[in-house]
N, CA, C and O atoms as a Tinker XYZ file with bonds, in Angstrom:
   256  protein
     1  N     -8.571000  -16.302000   18.650000    73     2
     2  CA    -7.867000  -17.576000   18.640000    64     1     3
     3  C     -6.706000  -17.493000   19.626000    63     2     4     5
     4  O     -5.975000  -16.503000   19.657000    81     3
     5  N     -6.546000  -18.517000   20.412000    73     3     6
     6  CA    -5.478000  -18.559000   21.399000    64     5     7
     7  C     -4.321000  -19.382000   20.843000    63     6     8     9
     8  O     -4.511000  -20.496000   20.355000    81     7
     9  N     -3.128000  -18.818000   20.926000    73     7    10
    10  CA    -1.944000  -19.525000   20.449000    64     9    11
    11  C     -1.573000  -20.631000   21.427000    63    10    12    13
    12  O     -2.144000  -20.726000   22.513000    81    11
    13  N     -0.627000  -21.455000   21.041000    73    11    14
    14  CA    -0.224000  -22.582000   21.887000    64    13    15
    15  C      0.368000  -22.130000   23.214000    63    14    16    17
    16  O      0.271000  -22.847000   24.210000    81    15
    17  N      0.984000  -20.942000   23.242000    73    15    18
    18  CA     1.571000  -20.474000   24.491000    64    17    19
    19  C      0.540000  -19.804000   25.397000    63    18    20    21
    20  O      0.889000  -19.335000   26.480000    81    19
    21  N     -0.712000  -19.752000   24.974000    73    19    22
    22  CA    -1.770000  -19.222000   25.813000    64    21    23
    23  C     -2.119000  -17.765000   25.550000    63    22    24    25
    24  O     -3.105000  -17.264000   26.089000    81    23
    25  N     -1.331000  -17.077000   24.733000    73    23    26
    26  CA    -1.635000  -15.672000   24.456000    64    25    27
    27  C     -2.407000  -15.568000   23.142000    63    26    28    29
    28  O     -2.156000  -16.331000   22.208000    81    27
    29  N     -3.335000  -14.634000   23.073000    73    27    30
    30  CA    -4.101000  -14.503000   21.834000    64    29    31
    31  C     -3.248000  -13.939000   20.704000    63    30    32    33
    32  O     -2.348000  -13.130000   20.927000    81    31
    33  N     -3.542000  -14.373000   19.517000    73    31    34
    34  CA    -2.864000  -13.857000   18.333000    64    33    35
    35  C     -3.334000  -12.430000   18.085000    63    34    36    37
    36  O     -4.523000  -12.140000   18.217000    81    35
    37  N     -2.413000  -11.533000   17.726000    73    35    38
    38  CA    -2.801000  -10.150000   17.450000    64    37    39
    39  C     -3.761000  -10.074000   16.274000    63    38    40    41
    40  O     -4.696000   -9.274000   16.286000    81    39
    41  N     -3.536000  -10.900000   15.261000    73    39    42
    42  CA    -4.392000  -10.864000   14.077000    64    41    43
    43  C     -5.831000  -11.218000   14.428000    63    42    44    45
    44  O     -6.764000  -10.535000   14.008000    81    43
    45  N     -6.007000  -12.286000   15.196000    73    43    46
    46  CA    -7.368000  -12.720000   15.508000    64    45    47
    47  C     -7.970000  -11.940000   16.664000    63    46    48    49
    48  O     -9.191000  -11.819000   16.756000    81    47
    49  N     -7.125000  -11.404000   17.557000    73    47    50
    50  CA    -7.657000  -10.677000   18.705000    64    49    51
    51  C     -8.332000   -9.380000   18.282000    63    50    52    53
    52  O     -9.368000   -9.011000   18.835000    81    51
    53  N     -7.761000   -8.694000   17.319000    73    51    54
    54  CA    -8.306000   -7.411000   16.908000    64    53    55
    55  C     -9.106000   -7.483000   15.624000    63    54    56    57
    56  O     -9.734000   -6.497000   15.238000    81    55
    57  N     -9.100000   -8.594000   14.970000    73    55    58
    58  CA    -9.886000   -8.761000   13.763000    64    57    59
    59  C     -9.167000   -8.288000   12.523000    63    58    60    61
    60  O     -8.171000   -7.569000   12.611000    81    59
    61  N     -9.660000   -8.683000   11.375000    73    59    62
    62  CA    -8.987000   -8.357000   10.118000    64    61    63
    63  C     -9.111000   -6.887000    9.717000    63    62    64    65
    64  O     -8.439000   -6.452000    8.781000    81    63
    65  N     -9.958000   -6.109000   10.407000    73    63    66
    66  CA   -10.108000   -4.704000   10.026000    64    65    67
    67  C     -8.873000   -3.885000   10.401000    63    66    68    69
    68  O     -8.533000   -2.934000    9.698000    81    67
    69  N     -8.203000   -4.235000   11.488000    73    67    70
    70  CA    -7.077000   -3.419000   11.935000    64    69    71
    71  C     -5.733000   -4.050000   11.620000    63    70    72    73
    72  O     -4.747000   -3.332000   11.452000    81    71
    73  N     -5.664000   -5.356000   11.535000    73    71    74
    74  CA    -4.395000   -6.011000   11.238000    64    73    75
    75  C     -4.612000   -7.023000   10.123000    63    74    76    77
    76  O     -5.660000   -7.665000   10.051000    81    75
    77  N     -3.641000   -7.159000    9.274000    73    75    78
    78  CA    -3.775000   -8.066000    8.139000    64    77    79
    79  C     -2.536000   -8.931000    8.050000    63    78    80    81
    80  O     -1.425000   -8.486000    8.337000    81    79
    81  N     -2.740000  -10.156000    7.654000    73    79    82
    82  CA    -1.592000  -11.031000    7.453000    64    81    83
    83  C     -0.780000  -10.514000    6.271000    63    82    84    85
    84  O     -1.343000   -9.899000    5.366000    81    83
    85  N      0.525000  -10.749000    6.260000    73    83    86
    86  CA     1.358000  -10.264000    5.148000    64    85    87
    87  C      0.902000  -10.840000    3.806000    63    86    88    89
    88  O      0.357000  -11.942000    3.738000    81    87
    89  N      1.134000  -10.078000    2.752000    73    87    90
    90  CA     0.772000  -10.531000    1.412000    64    89    91
    91  C      1.668000  -11.686000    0.982000    63    90    92    93
    92  O      2.851000  -11.732000    1.318000    81    91
    93  N      1.089000  -12.605000    0.244000    73    91    94
    94  CA     1.886000  -13.692000   -0.322000    64    93    95
    95  C      2.554000  -13.187000   -1.597000    63    94    96    97
    96  O      2.203000  -12.124000   -2.108000    81    95
    97  N      3.506000  -13.945000   -2.103000    73    95    98
    98  CA     4.207000  -13.547000   -3.327000    64    97    99
    99  C      3.237000  -13.432000   -4.504000    63    98   100   101
   100  O      3.377000  -12.538000   -5.338000    81    99
   101  N      2.257000  -14.331000   -4.572000    73    99   102
   102  CA     1.277000  -14.270000   -5.661000    64   101   103
   103  C      0.431000  -12.997000   -5.581000    63   102   104   105
   104  O      0.142000  -12.376000   -6.604000    81   103
   105  N      0.038000  -12.612000   -4.372000    73   103   106
   106  CA    -0.758000  -11.397000   -4.207000    64   105   107
   107  C      0.043000  -10.154000   -4.595000    63   106   108   109
   108  O     -0.496000   -9.230000   -5.204000    81   107
   109  N      1.317000  -10.134000   -4.244000    73   107   110
   110  CA     2.168000   -8.997000   -4.601000    64   109   111
   111  C      2.313000   -8.909000   -6.114000    63   110   112   113
   112  O      2.222000   -7.824000   -6.689000    81   111
   113  N      2.540000  -10.051000   -6.758000    73   111   114
   114  CA     2.682000  -10.079000   -8.215000    64   113   115
   115  C      1.407000   -9.586000   -8.891000    63   114   116   117
   116  O      1.473000   -8.817000   -9.851000    81   115
   117  N      0.255000  -10.017000   -8.403000    73   115   118
   118  CA    -1.023000   -9.585000   -8.958000    64   117   119
   119  C     -1.207000   -8.081000   -8.772000    63   118   120   121
   120  O     -1.646000   -7.385000   -9.688000    81   119
   121  N     -0.870000   -7.586000   -7.587000    73   119   122
   122  CA    -1.013000   -6.159000   -7.289000    64   121   123
   123  C     -0.119000   -5.318000   -8.199000    63   122   124   125
   124  O     -0.559000   -4.303000   -8.739000    81   123
   125  N      1.125000   -5.735000   -8.366000    73   123   126
   126  CA     2.062000   -5.008000   -9.230000    64   125   127
   127  C      1.581000   -5.045000  -10.677000    63   126   128   129
   128  O      1.691000   -4.053000  -11.398000    81   127
   129  N      1.049000   -6.188000  -11.099000    73   127   130
   130  CA     0.516000   -6.297000  -12.459000    64   129   131
   131  C     -0.648000   -5.352000  -12.692000    63   130   132   133
   132  O     -0.766000   -4.757000  -13.763000    81   131
   133  N     -1.505000   -5.214000  -11.696000    73   131   134
   134  CA    -2.643000   -4.299000  -11.829000    64   133   135
   135  C     -2.177000   -2.851000  -11.900000    63   134   136   137
   136  O     -2.722000   -2.056000  -12.666000    81   135
   137  N     -1.175000   -2.508000  -11.106000    73   135   138
   138  CA    -0.630000   -1.150000  -11.159000    64   137   139
   139  C     -0.044000   -0.883000  -12.540000    63   138   140   141
   140  O     -0.261000    0.180000  -13.122000    81   139
   141  N      0.698000   -1.851000  -13.058000    73   139   142
   142  CA     1.317000   -1.706000  -14.379000    64   141   143
   143  C      0.255000   -1.490000  -15.460000    63   142   144   145
   144  O      0.413000   -0.629000  -16.325000    81   143
   145  N     -0.820000   -2.270000  -15.407000    73   143   146
   146  CA    -1.914000   -2.110000  -16.375000    64   145   147
   147  C     -2.543000   -0.727000  -16.260000    63   146   148   149
   148  O     -2.823000   -0.079000  -17.268000    81   147
   149  N     -2.763000   -0.281000  -15.033000    73   147   150
   150  CA    -3.402000    1.014000  -14.821000    64   149   151
   151  C     -2.529000    2.133000  -15.372000    63   150   152   153
   152  O     -3.039000    3.074000  -15.979000    81   151
   153  N     -1.220000    2.040000  -15.167000    73   151   154
   154  CA    -0.298000    3.061000  -15.679000    64   153   155
   155  C     -0.335000    3.097000  -17.207000    63   154   156   157
   156  O     -0.306000    4.172000  -17.805000    81   155
   157  N     -0.398000    1.922000  -17.837000    73   155   158
   158  CA    -0.460000    1.872000  -19.302000    64   157   159
   159  C     -1.753000    2.475000  -19.839000    63   158   160   161
   160  O     -1.756000    3.089000  -20.906000    81   159
   161  N     -2.845000    2.304000  -19.111000    73   159   162
   162  CA    -4.143000    2.809000  -19.574000    64   161   163
   163  C     -4.349000    4.289000  -19.271000    63   162   164   165
   164  O     -5.132000    4.949000  -19.954000    81   163
   165  N     -3.665000    4.824000  -18.263000    73   163   166
   166  CA    -3.888000    6.206000  -17.829000    64   165   167
   167  C     -2.569000    6.974000  -17.709000    63   166   168   169
   168  O     -2.231000    7.436000  -16.620000    81   167
   169  N     -1.825000    7.119000  -18.796000    73   167   170
   170  CA    -0.526000    7.802000  -18.689000    64   169   171
   171  C     -0.648000    9.280000  -18.321000    63   170   172   173
   172  O      0.200000    9.809000  -17.602000    81   171
   173  N     -1.685000    9.943000  -18.801000    73   171   174
   174  CA    -1.863000   11.364000  -18.480000    64   173   175
   175  C     -2.084000   11.599000  -17.001000    63   174   176   177
   176  O     -1.545000   12.541000  -16.421000    81   175
   177  N     -2.883000   10.730000  -16.396000    73   175   178
   178  CA    -3.137000   10.850000  -14.962000    64   177   179
   179  C     -1.856000   10.623000  -14.175000    63   178   180   181
   180  O     -1.594000   11.320000  -13.195000    81   179
   181  N     -1.064000    9.654000  -14.598000    73   179   182
   182  CA     0.196000    9.363000  -13.904000    64   181   183
   183  C      1.151000   10.549000  -13.980000    63   182   184   185
   184  O      1.828000   10.872000  -13.004000    81   183
   185  N      1.204000   11.193000  -15.140000    73   183   186
   186  CA     2.068000   12.370000  -15.290000    64   185   187
   187  C      1.577000   13.497000  -14.385000    63   186   188   189
   188  O      2.379000   14.167000  -13.734000    81   187
   189  N      0.273000   13.706000  -14.344000    73   187   190
   190  CA    -0.287000   14.762000  -13.497000    64   189   191
   191  C     -0.005000   14.500000  -12.019000    63   190   192   193
   192  O      0.339000   15.420000  -11.277000    81   191
   193  N     -0.149000   13.261000  -11.598000    73   191   194
   194  CA     0.122000   12.908000  -10.200000    64   193   195
   195  C      1.594000   13.103000   -9.879000    63   194   196   197
   196  O      1.934000   13.624000   -8.817000    81   195
   197  N      2.472000   12.688000  -10.789000    73   195   198
   198  CA     3.913000   12.844000  -10.565000    64   197   199
   199  C      4.291000   14.322000  -10.471000    63   198   200   201
   200  O      5.076000   14.706000   -9.604000    81   199
   201  N      3.739000   15.152000  -11.359000    73   199   202
   202  CA     4.024000   16.586000  -11.306000    64   201   203
   203  C      3.492000   17.214000  -10.020000    63   202   204   205
   204  O      4.171000   18.032000   -9.398000    81   203
   205  N      2.292000   16.836000   -9.626000    73   203   206
   206  CA     1.716000   17.366000   -8.390000    64   205   207
   207  C      2.545000   16.967000   -7.178000    63   206   208   209
   208  O      2.781000   17.776000   -6.281000    81   207
   209  N      2.982000   15.720000   -7.159000    73   207   210
   210  CA     3.815000   15.249000   -6.045000    64   209   211
   211  C      5.143000   15.996000   -6.019000    63   210   212   213
   212  O      5.640000   16.345000   -4.949000    81   211
   213  N      5.717000   16.242000   -7.191000    73   211   214
   214  CA     6.973000   16.988000   -7.261000    64   213   215
   215  C      6.821000   18.412000   -6.771000    63   214   216   217
   216  O      7.679000   18.918000   -6.047000    81   215
   217  N      5.730000   19.067000   -7.160000    73   215   218
   218  CA     5.476000   20.434000   -6.704000    64   217   219
   219  C      5.275000   20.458000   -5.191000    63   218   220   221
   220  O      5.817000   21.324000   -4.504000    81   219
   221  N      4.499000   19.509000   -4.674000    73   219   222
   222  CA     4.258000   19.461000   -3.230000    64   221   223
   223  C      5.552000   19.202000   -2.467000    63   222   224   225
   224  O      5.808000   19.830000   -1.440000    81   223
   225  N      6.357000   18.285000   -2.964000    73   223   226
   226  CA     7.631000   17.987000   -2.304000    64   225   227
   227  C      8.558000   19.199000   -2.350000    63   226   228   229
   228  O      9.210000   19.521000   -1.357000    81   227
   229  N      8.618000   19.866000   -3.493000    73   227   230
   230  CA     9.434000   21.069000   -3.604000    64   229   231
   231  C      8.977000   22.156000   -2.652000    63   230   232   233
   232  O      9.798000   22.842000   -2.045000    81   231
   233  N      7.667000   22.315000   -2.521000    73   231   234
   234  CA     7.123000   23.312000   -1.605000    64   233   235
   235  C      7.489000   22.978000   -0.164000    63   234   236   237
   236  O      7.852000   23.862000    0.612000    81   235
   237  N      7.390000   21.690000    0.193000    73   235   238
   238  CA     7.742000   21.285000    1.558000    64   237   239
   239  C      9.220000   21.513000    1.845000    63   238   240   241
   240  O      9.581000   21.966000    2.932000    81   239
   241  N     10.074000   21.203000    0.876000    73   239   242
   242  CA    11.513000   21.392000    1.068000    64   241   243
   243  C     11.833000   22.885000    1.189000    63   242   244   245
   244  O     12.621000   23.287000    2.046000    81   243
   245  N     11.224000   23.702000    0.332000    73   243   246
   246  CA    11.465000   25.146000    0.367000    64   245   247
   247  C     10.971000   25.743000    1.685000    63   246   248   249
   248  O     11.605000   26.639000    2.243000    81   247
   249  N      9.857000   25.252000    2.168000    73   247   250
   250  CA     9.253000   25.764000    3.399000    64   249   251
   251  C     10.117000   25.466000    4.611000    63   250   252   253
   252  O     10.114000   26.219000    5.585000    81   251
   253  N     10.844000   24.386000    4.551000    73   251   254
   254  CA    11.678000   23.968000    5.678000    64   253   255
   255  C     12.790000   24.950000    5.819000    63   254   256
   256  O     13.630000   24.808000    6.708000    81   255
């Protein structure tokens, strides 16, 4: 798609696979709600991921 100034839009020039329009407020709210539901249903997994991330971060800091 060509914009009014004659230059192609980055979104349409490269296609939706590489660039995406920003999320709307409704999409963000839906996404956050889904994350919240997932955390409530899988608390053990969330704890394991948090501990793993903490260990990895600690290792990176110590290595530096």
